[in-house]
C-alpha positions in Angstrom: 163.0 131.8 43.5 162.6 128.2 42.4 162.4 127.3 46.1 159.4 129.4 46.5 157.7 128.0 43.5 158.3 124.5 44.8 156.7 125.4 48.3 154.0 127.0 46.6 153.4 123.8 44.5 153.7 121.6 47.5 151.2 123.7 49.7 148.8 123.5 46.8 149.2 119.5 46.5 148.7 118.9 50.3 145.8 121.4 50.2 144.2 119.3 47.5 145.1 115.8 49.2 143.2 117.3 52.4 140.1 118.2 50.3 139.9 114.9 48.9 140.4 112.8 52.1 137.5 115.0 53.6 135.0 113.8 50.9 134.4 110.9 53.2 133.2 113.1 56.0 130.1 113.7 54.1 129.1 110.0 53.8 128.1 107.3 56.1 129.2 103.6 55.7 126.3 101.3 54.9 126.4 99.9 58.5 126.2 103.6 59.9 123.5 104.2 57.5 121.5 101.2 58.3 121.7 101.6 62.1 120.4 105.1 61.9 117.5 104.2 59.9 116.7 101.2 61.9 117.0 103.3 65.3 114.5 105.7 63.7 112.1 102.9 62.7 112.4 101.6 66.4 111.9 104.7 68.1 108.9 105.4 65.9 107.4 102.0 66.3 107.7 102.4 70.2 106.0 105.8 70.1 103.3 104.4 68.1 102.8 101.0 69.4 103.7 99.1 66.0 106.2 96.6 65.1 107.5 96.8 61.6 110.1 94.5 59.7 112.7 96.4 57.7 113.0 94.9 54.2 115.5 97.4 52.4 119.1 97.9 53.6 121.8 100.0 52.4 124.8 98.4 50.9 127.3 101.2 50.4 128.4 104.7 51.3 125.4 107.0 51.7 125.4 110.9 51.7 124.7 111.8 55.5 122.2 114.4 54.3 120.2 111.7 52.7 120.1 109.7 56.1 119.3 112.5 58.0 116.3 113.4 55.5 115.0 109.9 56.0 115.1 109.9 59.7 113.7 113.2 59.9 110.8 112.3 57.7 110.2 109.1 59.8 110.2 111.5 63.0 107.5 113.8 61.4 105.0 111.0 60.3 101.8 110.7 62.3 101.2 107.3 64.0 98.1 106.8 61.7 100.4 107.1 58.9 102.9 104.9 60.5 100.5 102.0 61.1 100.4 100.9 57.4 102.3 97.9 56.3 105.5 99.5 54.9 105.7 103.0 56.3 108.9 104.0 55.1 108.7 107.7 53.6 109.8 108.2 50.1 112.9 110.2 51.4 114.2 106.6 52.9 113.2 104.7 49.6 115.1 107.2 47.5 118.5 106.9 49.1 121.2 106.5 46.6 124.3 104.5 47.7 127.7 103.9 46.4 129.4 100.4 46.4 
């Protein structure tokens, strides 16, 4: 009987450790996030005949869903909206990151 309890406790411990380690799967590193955002800027600049300098950077972990929403918002912008000085959509400016 005690062996079954011990095995049950160990299986829950391993399951919880596995869940905790997978939390990093929902985040991009700062470098990955910056790359994806820079890439979206470059593609949009190329498509719209513009050349923007990116002035804000991500310095820590970022939720993948936030970066994906940012790049999607960039892709959905019209070229006339993209032609302004700082065309970054609010979705990009409001990204929260963890240090």
